[in-house]
One Martini backbone bead per residue (centre of mass of N, CA, C, O) as a GRO file, in nm:
protein
  340
    1MET     BB    1 -21.076 -13.607   8.423
    2LYS     BB    2 -21.305 -13.395   8.534
    3PRO     BB    3 -21.288 -13.100   8.685
    4LEU     BB    4 -21.405 -12.929   8.961
    5LEU     BB    5 -21.123 -12.792   8.992
    6ASP     BB    6 -20.987 -12.497   8.805
    7VAL     BB    7 -20.665 -12.369   8.825
    8ARG     BB    8 -20.528 -12.056   8.673
    9ALA     BB    9 -20.292 -11.846   8.750
   10LEU     BB   10 -20.314 -11.781   9.052
   11THR     BB   11 -20.336 -11.455   9.219
   12VAL     BB   12 -20.218 -11.298   9.527
   13GLU     BB   13 -20.262 -10.967   9.669
   14LEU     BB   14 -20.104 -10.776   9.936
   15PRO     BB   15 -20.102 -10.519  10.156
   16THR     BB   16 -19.817 -10.335  10.272
   17ALA     BB   17 -19.572 -10.134  10.404
   18GLN     BB   18 -19.374 -10.254  10.155
   19GLY     BB   19 -19.612 -10.344   9.981
   20TRP     BB   20 -19.678 -10.567   9.752
   21VAL     BB   21 -19.778 -10.912   9.784
   22ARG     BB   22 -19.725 -11.281   9.695
   23PRO     BB   23 -19.859 -11.565   9.833
   24VAL     BB   24 -19.980 -11.609   9.535
   25ASN     BB   25 -19.812 -11.746   9.229
   26GLU     BB   26 -19.928 -11.880   8.967
   27VAL     BB   27 -20.151 -12.107   9.027
   28SER     BB   28 -20.190 -12.455   8.919
   29LEU     BB   29 -20.491 -12.669   8.945
   30ARG     BB   30 -20.652 -13.000   9.001
   31VAL     BB   31 -20.987 -13.138   9.085
   32GLY     BB   32 -21.155 -13.432   9.112
   33ALA     BB   33 -21.385 -13.659   9.134
   34GLY     BB   34 -21.281 -13.858   9.399
   35GLU     BB   35 -21.033 -13.671   9.457
   36CYS     BB   36 -20.698 -13.624   9.605
   37LEU     BB   37 -20.527 -13.324   9.685
   38GLY     BB   38 -20.213 -13.252   9.793
   39LEU     BB   39 -20.098 -12.971  10.001
   40VAL     BB   40 -19.755 -12.876  10.031
   41GLY     BB   41 -19.581 -12.707  10.309
   42GLU     BB   42 -19.464 -12.464  10.467
   43SER     BB   43 -19.488 -12.213  10.652
   44GLY     BB   44 -19.565 -11.956  10.413
   45SER     BB   45 -19.630 -12.089  10.114
   46GLY     BB   46 -19.972 -12.050  10.052
   47LYS     BB   47 -20.200 -12.256  10.115
   48THR     BB   48 -20.424 -12.099  10.273
   49MET     BB   49 -20.450 -11.859  10.074
   50LEU     BB   50 -20.556 -12.032   9.844
   51SER     BB   51 -20.814 -12.133   9.987
   52LEU     BB   52 -20.935 -11.846  10.041
   53ALA     BB   53 -20.960 -11.772   9.743
   54ILE     BB   54 -21.155 -12.001   9.665
   55MET     BB   55 -21.369 -11.909   9.903
   56GLY     BB   56 -21.377 -11.589   9.941
   57LEU     BB   57 -21.175 -11.508  10.227
   58LEU     BB   58 -21.032 -11.255  10.191
   59PRO     BB   59 -20.903 -10.980  10.272
   60PRO     BB   60 -20.926 -10.666  10.260
   61GLY     BB   61 -20.762 -10.553   9.951
   62ALA     BB   62 -20.741 -10.786   9.785
   63ARG     BB   63 -20.585 -10.935   9.494
   64VAL     BB   64 -20.715 -11.110   9.201
   65GLY     BB   65 -20.582 -11.349   8.971
   66GLY     BB   66 -20.695 -11.522   8.721
   67GLU     BB   67 -20.827 -11.864   8.754
   68ALA     BB   68 -21.148 -12.018   8.882
   69TRP     BB   69 -21.315 -12.331   8.847
   70LEU     BB   70 -21.654 -12.458   8.904
   71ALA     BB   71 -21.785 -12.757   8.866
   72LYS     BB   72 -22.092 -12.945   8.756
   73GLU     BB   73 -22.316 -13.178   8.828
   74THR     BB   74 -22.608 -13.288   8.631
   75THR     BB   75 -22.980 -13.381   8.615
   76ASP     BB   76 -23.065 -13.156   8.419
   77MET     BB   77 -23.197 -13.188   8.105
   78LYS     BB   78 -23.216 -12.894   8.019
   79GLU     BB   79 -22.918 -12.825   8.049
   80VAL     BB   80 -22.813 -13.041   7.858
   81LYS     BB   81 -22.970 -12.955   7.598
   82GLU     BB   82 -22.870 -12.641   7.622
   83ARG     BB   83 -22.569 -12.635   7.701
   84LYS     BB   84 -22.502 -12.539   7.971
   85ALA     BB   85 -22.293 -12.398   8.182
   86VAL     BB   86 -22.146 -12.605   8.458
   87ARG     BB   87 -21.974 -12.339   8.556
   88THR     BB   88 -21.773 -12.137   8.788
   89GLY     BB   89 -21.642 -11.821   8.830
   90LEU     BB   90 -21.472 -11.712   9.116
   91VAL     BB   91 -21.315 -11.439   9.088
   92ALA     BB   92 -21.590 -11.257   8.999
   93LEU     BB   93 -21.732 -11.285   9.258
   94LYS     BB   94 -21.956 -11.196   9.478
   95GLU     BB   95 -22.045 -11.224   9.798
   96HIS     BB   96 -22.347 -11.313   9.747
   97GLU     BB   97 -22.257 -11.545   9.553
   98TYR     BB   98 -22.077 -11.706   9.748
   99ARG     BB   99 -22.301 -11.781   9.955
  100LEU     BB  100 -22.437 -11.993   9.756
  101LEU     BB  101 -22.179 -12.194   9.766
  102ARG     BB  102 -22.123 -12.206  10.051
  103GLY     BB  103 -22.184 -12.540  10.180
  104ARG     BB  104 -22.279 -12.678   9.899
  105GLU     BB  105 -22.035 -12.671   9.668
  106ILE     BB  106 -21.838 -12.540   9.894
  107ALA     BB  107 -21.601 -12.645  10.147
  108MET     BB  108 -21.460 -12.604  10.491
  109ILE     BB  109 -21.192 -12.731  10.694
  110PHE     BB  110 -21.054 -12.658  10.990
  111GLN     BB  111 -20.806 -12.701  11.218
  112GLU     BB  112 -20.987 -12.562  11.466
  113PRO     BB  113 -21.301 -12.631  11.581
  114MET     BB  114 -21.330 -12.449  11.843
  115THR     BB  115 -21.308 -12.175  11.659
  116SER     BB  116 -21.569 -12.254  11.462
  117LEU     BB  117 -21.751 -12.311  11.688
  118ASN     BB  118 -22.029 -12.248  11.874
  119PRO     BB  119 -22.031 -12.249  12.225
  120VAL     BB  120 -22.372 -12.173  12.257
  121MET     BB  121 -22.430 -12.415  12.058
  122ARG     BB  122 -22.562 -12.675  11.945
  123VAL     BB  123 -22.449 -12.892  11.711
  124GLY     BB  124 -22.716 -12.948  11.564
  125ALA     BB  125 -22.788 -12.646  11.511
  126GLN     BB  126 -22.533 -12.592  11.333
  127VAL     BB  127 -22.605 -12.791  11.108
  128GLU     BB  128 -22.886 -12.670  11.048
  129GLU     BB  129 -22.782 -12.389  10.967
  130ALA     BB  130 -22.635 -12.488  10.707
  131ILE     BB  131 -22.904 -12.564  10.568
  132ARG     BB  132 -23.082 -12.299  10.599
  133ALA     BB  133 -22.895 -12.110  10.433
  134HIS     BB  134 -23.010 -12.271  10.157
  135TYR     BB  135 -23.306 -12.384  10.303
  136PRO     BB  136 -23.541 -12.187  10.444
  137LYS     BB  137 -23.816 -12.372  10.356
  138MET     BB  138 -23.753 -12.607  10.511
  139ALA     BB  139 -23.859 -12.838  10.699
  140ALA     BB  140 -23.783 -12.916  11.018
  141GLU     BB  141 -23.789 -13.227  10.990
  142LEU     BB  142 -23.589 -13.236  10.745
  143VAL     BB  143 -23.354 -13.091  10.873
  144ARG     BB  144 -23.310 -13.299  11.097
  145LYS     BB  145 -23.265 -13.544  10.918
  146ASN     BB  146 -23.010 -13.425  10.772
  147MET     BB  147 -22.842 -13.380  11.022
  148LEU     BB  148 -22.826 -13.679  11.115
  149GLU     BB  149 -22.705 -13.787  10.852
  150ALA     BB  150 -22.443 -13.621  10.864
  151LEU     BB  151 -22.341 -13.735  11.134
  152ARG     BB  152 -22.331 -14.031  11.043
  153LEU     BB  153 -22.138 -13.990  10.799
  154ALA     BB  154 -21.922 -13.862  11.019
  155ALA     BB  155 -21.913 -14.077  11.259
  156VAL     BB  156 -22.125 -14.006  11.484
  157PRO     BB  157 -22.201 -14.118  11.774
  158GLU     BB  158 -22.496 -14.087  11.881
  159ALA     BB  159 -22.636 -13.842  11.723
  160GLU     BB  160 -22.877 -13.742  11.897
  161GLU     BB  161 -22.713 -13.683  12.151
  162ARG     BB  162 -22.488 -13.501  12.028
  163ALA     BB  163 -22.681 -13.276  11.916
  164ARG     BB  164 -22.738 -13.171  12.231
  165GLN     BB  165 -22.454 -13.073  12.242
  166TYR     BB  166 -22.163 -12.909  12.319
  167PRO     BB  167 -21.846 -12.856  12.223
  168HIS     BB  168 -21.715 -12.898  12.520
  169GLN     BB  169 -21.841 -13.208  12.529
  170LEU     BB  170 -21.628 -13.270  12.316
  171SER     BB  171 -21.401 -13.399  12.141
  172GLY     BB  172 -21.179 -13.332  11.899
  173GLY     BB  173 -21.280 -13.552  11.700
  174LEU     BB  174 -21.586 -13.479  11.717
  175ARG     BB  175 -21.561 -13.187  11.626
  176GLN     BB  176 -21.449 -13.259  11.345
  177ARG     BB  177 -21.701 -13.423  11.258
  178VAL     BB  178 -21.894 -13.185  11.273
  179MET     BB  179 -21.754 -13.019  11.053
  180ILE     BB  180 -21.804 -13.226  10.834
  181ALA     BB  181 -22.112 -13.226  10.853
  182MET     BB  182 -22.142 -12.924  10.775
  183ALA     BB  183 -22.004 -12.957  10.489
  184ILE     BB  184 -22.233 -13.188  10.383
  185ALA     BB  185 -22.534 -13.114  10.451
  186ALA     BB  186 -22.635 -12.934  10.208
  187GLY     BB  187 -22.568 -13.155   9.988
  188LEU     BB  188 -22.789 -13.364  10.106
  189ALA     BB  189 -23.066 -13.204  10.088
  190GLU     BB  190 -23.026 -13.180   9.742
  191PRO     BB  191 -22.908 -13.418   9.526
  192ASN     BB  192 -23.041 -13.320   9.228
  193VAL     BB  193 -22.864 -13.085   9.238
  194ALA     BB  194 -22.626 -12.901   9.119
  195GLN     BB  195 -22.295 -13.016   9.230
  196ALA     BB  196 -21.956 -13.013   9.329
  197ARG     BB  197 -21.824 -13.121   9.593
  198LEU     BB  198 -21.608 -12.933   9.746
  199LEU     BB  199 -21.328 -13.007   9.968
  200ILE     BB  200 -21.157 -12.822  10.220
  201ALA     BB  201 -20.859 -12.922  10.406
  202ASP     BB  202 -20.705 -12.750  10.685
  203GLU     BB  203 -20.538 -12.925  10.881
  204PRO     BB  204 -20.753 -13.139  11.045
  205THR     BB  205 -20.513 -13.322  11.226
  206THR     BB  206 -20.306 -13.157  11.403
  207ALA     BB  207 -20.471 -13.166  11.704
  208LEU     BB  208 -20.443 -13.478  11.688
  209ASP     BB  209 -20.414 -13.783  11.752
  210VAL     BB  210 -20.312 -14.058  11.586
  211THR     BB  211 -20.573 -14.227  11.599
  212VAL     BB  212 -20.774 -14.001  11.516
  213GLN     BB  213 -20.635 -13.922  11.254
  214LYS     BB  214 -20.688 -14.188  11.104
  215GLU     BB  215 -21.000 -14.172  11.118
  216ILE     BB  216 -21.031 -13.905  10.960
  217LEU     BB  217 -20.892 -13.995  10.699
  218GLU     BB  218 -21.084 -14.234  10.642
  219LEU     BB  219 -21.339 -14.063  10.627
  220LEU     BB  220 -21.260 -13.880  10.388
  221GLN     BB  221 -21.218 -14.111  10.189
  222ARG     BB  222 -21.505 -14.227  10.202
  223LEU     BB  223 -21.660 -13.969  10.119
  224GLY     BB  224 -21.522 -13.934   9.846
  225ARG     BB  225 -21.635 -14.197   9.726
  226GLU     BB  226 -21.949 -14.185   9.795
  227LEU     BB  227 -21.983 -13.854   9.708
  228GLN     BB  228 -21.776 -13.744   9.503
  229LEU     BB  229 -21.543 -13.585   9.620
  230GLY     BB  230 -21.343 -13.308   9.618
  231LEU     BB  231 -21.007 -13.303   9.761
  232LEU     BB  232 -20.836 -13.048   9.946
  233PHE     BB  233 -20.529 -13.124  10.109
  234ILE     BB  234 -20.385 -12.953  10.379
  235THR     BB  235 -20.024 -12.979  10.449
  236HIS     BB  236 -19.695 -13.062  10.616
  237ASP     BB  237 -19.747 -13.382  10.591
  238LEU     BB  238 -19.629 -13.645  10.408
  239GLY     BB  239 -19.759 -13.884  10.559
  240VAL     BB  240 -20.054 -13.798  10.509
  241VAL     BB  241 -20.044 -13.788  10.202
  242ALA     BB  242 -19.977 -14.092  10.161
  243GLN     BB  243 -20.267 -14.183  10.277
  244VAL     BB  244 -20.487 -13.976  10.106
  245ALA     BB  245 -20.354 -13.921   9.829
  246ASP     BB  246 -20.320 -13.912   9.472
  247ARG     BB  247 -20.207 -13.622   9.466
  248VAL     BB  248 -19.930 -13.373   9.452
  249ALA     BB  249 -19.857 -13.038   9.580
  250VAL     BB  250 -19.577 -12.826   9.597
  251MET     BB  251 -19.504 -12.548   9.808
  252TYR     BB  252 -19.315 -12.229   9.746
  253ALA     BB  253 -19.341 -11.906   9.780
  254GLY     BB  254 -19.640 -11.932   9.613
  255ARG     BB  255 -19.544 -12.193   9.454
  256VAL     BB  256 -19.540 -12.454   9.237
  257VAL     BB  257 -19.267 -12.705   9.235
  258GLU     BB  258 -19.453 -12.976   9.252
  259GLU     BB  259 -19.614 -13.244   9.050
  260GLY     BB  260 -19.805 -13.553   9.122
  261PRO     BB  261 -19.805 -13.856   9.198
  262VAL     BB  262 -19.759 -13.952   9.514
  263LYS     BB  263 -19.576 -14.203   9.478
  264GLU     BB  264 -19.368 -14.068   9.284
  265VAL     BB  265 -19.285 -13.817   9.449
  266LEU     BB  266 -19.189 -13.987   9.703
  267ARG     BB  267 -18.985 -14.173   9.540
  268VAL     BB  268 -18.916 -13.930   9.299
  269PRO     BB  269 -18.795 -13.651   9.365
  270ARG     BB  270 -18.720 -13.346   9.174
  271HIS     BB  271 -18.711 -13.138   9.399
  272PRO     BB  272 -18.513 -13.016   9.647
  273TYR     BB  273 -18.746 -12.948   9.844
  274THR     BB  274 -18.881 -13.227   9.852
  275GLN     BB  275 -18.625 -13.371   9.947
  276GLY     BB  276 -18.608 -13.209  10.214
  277LEU     BB  277 -18.880 -13.293  10.336
  278LEU     BB  278 -18.816 -13.597  10.344
  279ALA     BB  279 -18.552 -13.574  10.521
  280ALA     BB  280 -18.737 -13.424  10.762
  281SER     BB  281 -18.890 -13.685  10.799
  282PRO     BB  282 -19.009 -13.906  11.015
  283ARG     BB  283 -18.855 -14.231  11.086
  284LEU     BB  284 -18.786 -14.535  11.216
  285GLU     BB  285 -18.526 -14.608  11.020
  286ARG     BB  286 -18.435 -14.326  11.109
  287GLY     BB  287 -18.245 -14.113  11.253
  288LYS     BB  288 -18.130 -13.839  11.188
  289LEU     BB  289 -18.232 -13.547  11.089
  290THR     BB  290 -18.260 -13.331  10.784
  291PRO     BB  291 -18.252 -13.015  10.762
  292ILE     BB  292 -18.336 -12.724  10.618
  293PRO     BB  293 -18.170 -12.466  10.539
  294GLY     BB  294 -18.297 -12.210  10.671
  295SER     BB  295 -18.567 -12.006  10.527
  296VAL     BB  296 -18.838 -11.867  10.437
  297PRO     BB  297 -18.889 -11.614  10.247
  298LYS     BB  298 -18.974 -11.306  10.223
  299LEU     BB  299 -19.212 -11.147  10.031
  300THR     BB  300 -19.038 -10.865  10.037
  301ALA     BB  301 -18.755 -11.069   9.974
  302LEU     BB  302 -18.718 -11.205   9.703
  303PRO     BB  303 -18.556 -11.368   9.494
  304PRO     BB  304 -18.491 -11.329   9.152
  305GLY     BB  305 -18.529 -11.626   9.122
  306CYS     BB  306 -18.519 -11.885   9.283
  307ALA     BB  307 -18.650 -11.917   9.602
  308PHE     BB  308 -18.457 -12.179   9.684
  309GLU     BB  309 -18.153 -12.110   9.622
  310PRO     BB  310 -18.030 -12.032   9.915
  311ARG     BB  311 -18.104 -12.357  10.015
  312CYS     BB  312 -17.950 -12.499   9.783
  313ALA     BB  313 -17.723 -12.766   9.698
  314PHE     BB  314 -17.786 -12.741   9.351
  315ARG     BB  315 -17.700 -12.478   9.256
  316ARG     BB  316 -17.699 -12.242   8.992
  317ASP     BB  317 -17.646 -11.963   8.815
  318GLN     BB  318 -17.945 -11.956   8.687
  319CYS     BB  319 -18.114 -11.953   8.956
  320SER     BB  320 -18.059 -11.626   9.008
  321ALA     BB  321 -18.199 -11.509   8.735
  322THR     BB  322 -18.450 -11.711   8.700
  323VAL     BB  323 -18.766 -11.840   8.685
  324PRO     BB  324 -18.863 -12.142   8.672
  325GLU     BB  325 -19.027 -12.373   8.504
  326LEU     BB  326 -19.239 -12.613   8.453
  327ARG     BB  327 -19.118 -12.947   8.424
  328ALA     BB  328 -19.129 -13.244   8.253
  329ALA     BB  329 -19.065 -13.574   8.347
  330ASN     BB  330 -19.358 -13.650   8.263
  331GLU     BB  331 -19.690 -13.665   8.208
  332ALA     BB  332 -19.750 -13.635   8.550
  333HIS     BB  333 -19.457 -13.502   8.612
  334SER     BB  334 -19.344 -13.195   8.781
  335ALA     BB  335 -19.088 -12.926   8.788
  336ARG     BB  336 -18.924 -12.622   8.932
  337CYS     BB  337 -18.635 -12.705   8.756
  338VAL     BB  338 -18.320 -12.721   8.593
  339LEU     BB  339 -18.272 -13.044   8.657
  340VAL     BB  340 -18.518 -13.170   8.477
   0.00000   0.00000   0.00000
């Protein structure tokens, strides 16, 4: 499968009073068309910072290294014949170049829609704004048509009526559906143009009840199949990953510590941290939960070797000496541990 998103040794450095820190440290991952990659880890593991780096939304002063490529499918025969590169290097992009990509080729759904939606604009106008940002000359009638189509694809009931409402008049689930509609609206407006259709979802179901959460997850899965979206799904919940993801990457202290097919990683976790996350996940058949001892280390005081070594029940002498490389357990499954 050709990746829509190809991240190679991506590093993010941020200035602090104690010096430069690396919330994202040489992360490599791929997301293909129609595929969902789950990105899992505790708070502070670097998941959201990685997504902001991909979106070009890092705070001022941040330094980014490594590579991140966004590929595009194209129906333009001229581009095919001339063998033009239909992929974009994200790391070197300027802000005005990023604006051309955000919302059309790459979009993001945030955790709390109420803080992302404008409280004084009708939701239909906000979806239309996402379209006009990329197609300012599009006729108003066509913009409205695309807006309603995006709302319907996002499973917003009575789309015309909901489009006239304000965010506070909608439930949390409907507000999240509006955010999904905004994310896909510009991509629907001109389907024959080369587009990557990469969607990053940063814990989009955290604030929702269980029933609505299930509906949103099923919606994202359906859109991924129908629109051939590449979905990077960020969460701390392994149960959610099991429902929606094809593959999973587990992050800890800025690094990917395990990656592989979701069923295999959850069935036979290779890294002690992944094993700890599973042991701490609630299940009906399990009694008392087993928490991981300790806490995620501060980025200003990382251990010299494996970052998980102080919390690991299986640590060896070499764990505190060097940072282990990702080791292959098989062709598709790898872990950053000396025990693999």
